[in-house]
C-alpha positions, 0 to 999 in steps of 0.5 A: 500500500502506497504511503499516501493511502496509509496517511489518508486512512489514518486521517479518516480514522482520526477525523471519525473518532473526533467527530463521533466524540463531539456528537456524543458530547453535544447537548442534543437529546440521546435519540438525536445523538445516536442517530447522528452517530450512526449517520456520521459513522456510515459516511466515514465508513463509505469514505474509508471503503473508497480509499481502500478501493483506490489502493486496490486499483493503484498497487504499489510498484515493485522496486528494481534491485541490482548488484554492480561489479566493476573491473578494468579489462587489461586484455583490451587496451588501445594505444594512440601516439600523440604524434598521430593525433590532430593538432587540437587533440595533441593540445587537449592531451598535452599533459597526458602520458605518451602513448595515450592508453584507453581501457575497457571498463566492465560493469557486471550488473545482476538483477537481484529484484526477485522478479523479471524486469519487463523492457529494461532500460540501461543508462550510463552517465559518463564524464566527458573528459573520459572520452577516448580518441576514435578514428573513422575514415581517417578522421578522429573523434572523441567518443565512448565505444561500448557493447551497450549497442550493436549499431549506432542506430541503437544508441541513445545519446544525451549530452550535457556540459560535463557528462554524456548519457548512453542508453539502450532499451533493446532487451525485452526482459531481464530474468531475476538473478541473470547478469549482463556485462557491459563494457565501455571504453574510456581514457583512464590514464591521464597521468593523475589516475584520480578516481571518478564516478559513473552513474548507472540507472536501470528502469523498466515497465513493471517496477520503480527504477534505481540509480547507483553511483560506481567509483572508477579508480 
C-alpha cells in the first residue's frame, strides 16, 4: 500500500473518532445523538471503503534491485601516439602520458529484484573528459565505444556540459538473478589516475527504477 493511502486512512480514522466524540458530547437529546452517530459513522465508513478501493486499483510498484561489479579489462587496451593525433587533440592531451592508453571498463550488473524486469532500460552517465580518441575514415573523434549497442542506430545519446548519457532499451526482459556485462571504453590514464564516478540507472515497465553511483579508480 502506497504511503499516501496509509496517511489518508489514518486521517479518516482520526477525523471519525473526533467527530463521533463531539456528537456524543453535544447537548442534543440521546435519540438525536445516536442517530447522528450512526449517520456520521456510515459516511466515514463509505469514505474509508473508497480509499481502500483506490489502493486496490493503484498497487504499489515493485522496486528494481541490482548488484554492480566493476573491473578494468587489461586484455583490451588501445594505444594512440600523440604524434598521430590532430593538432587540437595533441593540445587537449598535452599533459597526458605518451602513448595515450584507453581501457575497457566492465560493469557486471545482476538483477537481484526477485522478479523479471519487463523492457529494461540501461543508462550510463559518463564524464566527458573520459572520452577516448576514435578514428573513422581517417578522421578522429572523441567518443565512448561500448557493447551497450550493436549499431549506432541503437544508441541513445544525451549530452550535457560535463557528462554524456548512453542508453539502450533493446532487451525485452531481464530474468531475476541473470547478469549482463557491459563494457565501455574510456581514457583512464591521464597521468593523475584520480578516481571518478559513473552513474548507472536501470528502469523498466513493471517496477520503480534505481540509480547507483560506481567509483572508477
